[in-house]
N, C-alpha and C positions, 0 to 999 in steps of 0.2 A: 615474341608472341607469347608462345607455345613456352617457352622456358621461364616465367615467369608464370605459368601459369603451374609448369612443374613443379616449380616452390614453393607454389601456395599451396596444392594438393600432398607435397612432402611435408611441408612444417603441421597441416593438419591433422595430417596422419602420426605425425610423430606429434602431437597433444593430445589428440584423440584415441592412441594405440589399440583401445580398449572397444571399440566403441564396436553393437552387436546388428549393426545396420549398417546402411552407404546413405553419404550425403554425396551428390552431383555439383561440380562447382565447373561453370560456361565462362568462355569468355572468347568473347570473338570468333563465337561458330567451334572453336573445340573444346572438350569437355574433359574432366579428368575425374575420379571420387576417390574419396576415403572413407574406411572403418568397412565393415563386410555383412556380408547377408543381404537382405533387399532392400537395392532403393527408398525411403520414404521422404527425400527431399532436395530437393533443387536449388541452388543458388547461381540464379544468372548476373554475373557483373558485367555490364556496362560501362565502367571508367577506367582509366590505369590504375588511378587510385585507390576506387574500391577490392582489387586481385593484389595489390600494389598492399595494401593493410593484412590482407590470409600470405600475404609472403614473408612480413616482417612478425606474426604472429598475433597482429594488433586488434585482437577483437572489438575492441572499442571503437575505434575509428571505424569499423567494416558497417558496425551494425548505424553508424553516425551516418553513412554512405547511400544503408540502407532507406533511413528517414530522409535522405534528401533526391530519393531516388533513384540514386544510380547504383543500385542492386533490386533484383526481381525477386521474387520468392515466389516458390509451386511447390505444391505437394502437402506437407502436415508439418504445423509450423512450428507445434509439440515438437516435432522430432530434431529439432533445429535448439531447442532450448534444451530437452533434453538430452541433449548432448554433451552436456555442461558435467553433467554429472558422472560422464566419462572420462575426463581428464583425467591427464598420467599426473597429474597433481594442483594441489587447490591454489597453490601462490599462482597459479595461473589464470587464475579467475580475478586475481588481483587485478587493479590497474596499475600504471606508472606514474610515478611522483610528479608529472607534471600535471597530470589529472587530477589529485591528489590535494596540491597547494591549497587550490580554492574554500576546501573547507576546514583545512585545519584551522583556521581560523576562530572556527564556532566553539573551540576547545575554551578560548578567553572569552570573548566576547557574546554574549545574546543577543539574538535577532532583536532588533528597534522595534516598537509598535509601526512604524510603517512601513518597515522592509516584509514582517510577518502580513499585513494587507494587503499588499503588491503580490507577494509569493502566494497567498490563500486565493484571492479574486483571481491569478492568472489563469486557476485550472476551474474552481470553482461557479466561475461564473462566465461559462463557457455557457454556450444558450442550451437552455432548461433541456429542451428537445431532445438534445444530444447526449448529457449528461443522464437526463429519465431511462433512456433507449434502451440500456443495460442495467437499469437495477432493476428492484422488486418493484411491482407498480401499487403496494400495501402501502410500504412504508418508506421507500425512497430512502435506504437505508445507503449509503454508501460508507458501511465497515463490517468485517465481520460476521456474517451468520453463528447461527450455530446449529448443528445438524443429529439430525439421531443417526443415521449411519455416516461419518464424515468419509470412509472409507469407498463408500458406492458412487462411484462417479459415472458409472455406463447409463446409459438410454436405455428404453425410458425412467426417468428420474424416479426415485423411489418418494420423494419429495419435492414439493415447488419450497423455491426460493422465497416466497413471498411467507413461507409459514413458517419456516426456520429465519426470517426475521422478526416476524414476531415474534414467535419465543423467545427470543435473543432477549427482547426488552420486556416482557412480561417478566422472566425470570429474573433479571436486573431491577425491577422494578421488589418484586417481592423478597429479594436476600434485601436490599434495602429496607424492606417493612415498610413502605412508605403510606401514611396515615392522611385522611382531610384535612388535619388540622396545620399538616407541614409545608414548610416554607420551602421547595424543592428549586434545582437548581440546575438547568444540563447545560455543561461548559465546552464550545463546540457543537452546536445542535443540531446541524444538519437543514433537515427540512420540518425540523421539532416533531418527530413522529412519539419520543419517547413524553413529552413534555403533553401534548394530548393526550396520551397513552393515560399516565397518571394525571392528569384532571379528569376525561371520562369513564376511566376504570376505577381509579383507587380515590373517587371521588378529591383529590388536593386542590384545594381552591387558591393557592397561591404557587404558581409554578412560574418559571421563567425558563429562556433557553437563547441563550448568545449564540453567535457565532461571526466571521468576518464576509461572508458571501449576500451581497445583495438578493442575489437571484434566488435563495433561502428565505429570504425574510418574505420575500413579495408572492412566492410562494407555498408559503410552508404550512404545515397543518393548525396551526396555534395563532391567536392572533397577538398570544404574549411572549413574542421572538422576538429581539433585540439585533440590532450590528455592531456589536460591540469588543472591543479585547479583554481579556479578564482584566487586568489590570487595573482598567476602569472602576469595575468593581469595587465599590470602600469594605473594607475589613475591619467588619463592624462585628462579627460573629452571628449575621444575619439567617443563615440558612439551617436548617433539619438536617437537610439530604442531599448528594450532590451527588450527578450523574457525570462522567466523564468518557467516552467512547472513540477511540483514535484520534481524540485531540491531542493526546501525545506526543506522537509519530510525528506533527511539526512543531516539535521541541527539537533546537538543539542541546548538544551536551550539557551548555555550561548556562543553558536556562533552565533545565528541568527540578534542578534546586529551587529554583526562584519561584515555577512556576506552581511546588508541591507543598510551599512556605505561606504561599496567598490563595491557597484552597485550603489551609489550614487556618486558616486569619478570617475564611468567609463562613465557617463552619462553627456555629451553635457547640458550647463543652455537649459533650456526649450526642453531636451530629455524627452522621455515615455519611462515608461515600465510597462511589462503585467505578474503580477503573478499568476502562477496557483498552489492551493495545493490542498488535504485533508486537513479536519482541523474535530475537533472533540467540540460538543455544549460546550459550559462552564456550566455545570452544575456538581450536585452531584455527577453525578457516575462515575464520574471521570475516562473518557475516552481516557486514557494517552499511549504513547507504551512502559512505564517504570514500570509501576504498576498496569497489568491488564493480565489476564492468556493472551489472545488472542495476549498482545501487547510484550509481555515479550519472547512468541513465537515465535511472528516473527524476536523477533531482533537474538533470538540462531539458527532459524536454515533459514529465508530469506532475511530479510535485516537487516545486523549487523549495528550500529550508525543508525536506523531508529527511526524516532521522530515523533510526532502530538503535536502539541500545539493551543489552540481556536484563535477565530480570535482575540479577543480582545489584544493578544500578538502581533500578527504582525501588528496590523492596529496601535498599540500605537510605535511602533517600527520604522514604517516608518514615521510616525509624528513625532518621535523626532530627526528621521535623519536628516529630513527637506525638503522629499515629501509630496506633494499635494495629496491627494488622492482625485480623481473625479470621477471614477465608481465603484461602487460593485458590486457583482453578488452572491445569495447562489443558490446554485441547488441541490435541495433533492432528491435521488432517484439514478442519474448518475451514481455513483458509483458500485450501487449495481449494478446496472444492466454491467455493464461493463464486472463486476467481474463472472456472470452468464455466459455471452460471453468466454470470456476466459476460465473457466473453463468449458462446452462443448468443445472447441476444445481441451484441455487438456486433456481429455477423449480419445475422438476421434482418436489423434494422440501419445496416450500410447504405441500402439503396432509399429510404428515407430521409438518414441524417446527415449524408457528404455532402450535399451543398453549405450545409450550415458551417463547415469544419475547414482547412486548408489539408492539398495534401499530405503537409507533413504531421499534422497531426495525428490522421487516418493511420500513419504508417509506425507512430509514435506510439499509440494504444494497440494495433495489430504485437507488435512486442509485447509493452508495457502488461495485458493482461495476460499474454501466454508465459512471456518467462517467469513472470511472478505465480502463475498456482505452478511449475516443476521449479523454481529454486526458490524461493520465497515462500512457496505453498507448504512443503514439506520440511524444509527447513526454519524458518519461522511458525513460531507456535504463538496460540490465539490464549494471552493470558489474562486474570480474572482477580481482583484483588477485594475483598471485601475490606473496609480500616473503619474507625473509628477514634475523632477524637476527645481524646479524657476528660 
């Protein structure tokens, strides 16, 4: 008993040799710590499998056992997630080959419409009350907001989530120069706030939003929302303006080119498109959603068929498709701050929403909303492009 706990603590001490605070491990009423400085977090391992995962330095399995209820977390959960930034080597955050095999095929085989419907519904068709419990109450946007001061994450907050999300939509509509006579399309529209905005504030009389979530259609902001896959739209050059926010993260790598080609066909000559995405840097850290611990966790429990690729992948495909990129925005810190707001609301509302979800989902969301703000937030960047079809 003590031997495996000692080994787990030794392995964690080796992996996180620069950790400036302490994390305590407990197993069968015995405890060991790693790191230095004040204790910020406590992981109580309730099974041989859980402590064994740490003893063999398998954090991916360890987080799985947490989701299964074989580990309890106490203290500042952000400290557990932040420890990733003190790893001895970035390669230690990559998962083993056995975890990667299921994602490699996405390089070659785009998702079918049916597979995408199942993947999207598995998340977005969770009870509305649960999803909305951590989103802003004005737009219900499930995508990164734009903040006046993204570095300011202290409470009391300097800006509401509602205001920052509304500004994001207004900014995009203004850059697109939406006009009353435009035929407007929002691909991956969520609850349809952007469709509502261009209708009510920009006077657009012909707007359409498409999503794969039935929940979003039934409780959306506009009557002009449809449950439809983007491939089902006829490529007739019919739209003047297209807005797509976060949708691209639901595309595997082999599907991105097909997606841009479809959007190109949907636009009229001279039409404009605004794309909004969270994208990792092109660095040796390899922050993509199919080979890191946090990425594969998201794939398993939160966003099936969810991927992120560096900006050069998108820029190249946009230009090879024929688009002319007119404006590019790289925004740092906005995603991390958005996620912190979501997590605060998630925890505050759990007493009212816990009965709507399973314990597995509850635990998975604890990790997703915190690791994403610590790991994906600072390292992944909000990137937006305004492009034109010649």
